[in-house]
Structures are given as structure tokens and as C-alpha cells.
C-alpha angles and dihedrals in degrees: 000000000000120000132179111341121246099162137121131211130218114215116204093213131057115233099247141088089270092048094117088068090067095057114137134186116257129198107259093237092058097055123208093316125047123197132208103232103227099146143001093301143273131313122238112288121226125227115226119199123217141109132307133210116254121200119250099184133083093241099038128086135210108285098025122133097224127067094008141128130197121268127182100243109200132143111256116239092241089069088079086086091056091050091050092052091047092050090053093053103029123127109235115241110258127252096207109170120214119189090220094059126094104237091228092051092048092050091048091051090053090051092051091047091051091049093049094049092048092049093049092049091049094048101043099081092050091047092052092049094045090049091053093047093047096051094040093052092047090054103036100029090230140069119276118259125252094269093058091046091051090052089048092053091049090049089052091056091050089050090055092050090051103038101034100067094040092050093049091048091054094046090048092056119099109267093241090053097049109113096172136041133231095247092057089056091049092052089060088065092072088090091072098062088035091059091053093047093048091050088052090053094246107157122231116267128244111264134187117254093250093056090047090053095047097042109022094167095051098093093165096047095240103134109131112237092194139012090258090065088067093052133326091243091063095055101081093037090057092048092048094049091048093050092046091051091049090049092054092046093050092045089054091052092052094047095041 
């Protein structure tokens, strides 16, 4: 079982507007976050609500330090409908048993996976709307009208219906069989705010060549580089899940 945490995580992206330039390849079994196994594993992370910083420049992105202003970043109440539809169609997280796993570690990993999936589903609609508002304001110099906001909220609900089940399916897969990572699935959600922005005649933003090469379909430069770009409350949950996954993988290697 896991005791007091004395572990460190290695993030593949730097926390800045140029963070995509620091992307590195990770072994599939380690997920987006690898952990140095220095103890029995991490404790449960807490999610802290608050506000995030949304980009207000053509070259910035939500969550960047530069060219930003503060937005309250909360999930609108009307996203309850999106959660309900996701709950009806979600893929339950798996309970795959592996004889090499400590039962307590396996149960903890399932709890962290559940918490991460729930947090992503709750944050997605707000992220889609905030992305639309940020890019629209940077282009027009004013907030979008009610029609654009309504389209953004509808797009957020569609994002939940698309991303939620696929994310839960991935997190429910045995760690040695995972060939993708949660952040890669989240990046696919950029098409939802992009559709709203394109319909509102907002032009694509200027991007650096590396970002264009990594994410050719992200015309508005919205791809999250880390879980915290989706919402601050998802940051620690993503780190904890990644460290828990790495702990289970490393424990299997030692016992196998």
C-alpha cells in the first residue's frame, strides 16, 4: 500500500506559451506523466477551484503567462445536461486484475482514474466556451454576442459527449495495454471551439512552426499542453493519476 509520498514527476511540456516546443516522446506504458519511484507512491491530490488566465492575444493561448487577463473559469449550470448524457453513454472504467499488482495500488489507480475523468468531463464545457471568448475578443476587441456564446455552450456539450466515453475507455484499459494518453484525447477537442470560431468568421491565429507541425489541425492554437490548461482543478488530478500509473507499472517490472 502507498504511504507518505516522496516522489517527483517529470512533465514533458514547459509551462509557457512556447511549451509545445519542449514536447518529448514518452513510453506508452508511462502515460503523459512519468514518476520517479522513490517511495510507495503518492497521496491523493486535492482539486482547488478558482479562476484561470485566458489568452487575449492572437499568439497566446488559454493558460499562458503573457498577454492574458483573468477570467472566472467555472462550469455553467447548463452543463448538467451534458454530464447527464455522458453518464448515460459512458464506458465504465475497467477493473482488470493483474496478479502482479498490489490490490491496494490497483484500487487507488482506479479511484484516481475516476476522479480525473470526472474532472475533465466537468471542465470541458467551460474550456470550450472560454477558448471561444478568448480568441473572439483578441480578434474583435469585444466580447462575443449571445448567439456566439450559445453556439459555444452547445459545442461544449458535444465535446463532453465525444471526449467523455473515449477518455473513460482509455483510463479503464490495463496500464500495459494503453497505447494513448488522456491529454492526446483532450487535444482532439479543439475542433469544437474551432468550429464556433470559424462560423463567427474569426481568422486563424499565427502559430510558430513547431506548433504547426505538432498540431496541424489546431488553427486557433488551443491545444492544451497540460491538464491545467483545461482547468486548474484538473492539474493535480492529472499529475496524481500519472504518478499512480507509473507506480503500478514500475511495481510490475520489479515483481515480474
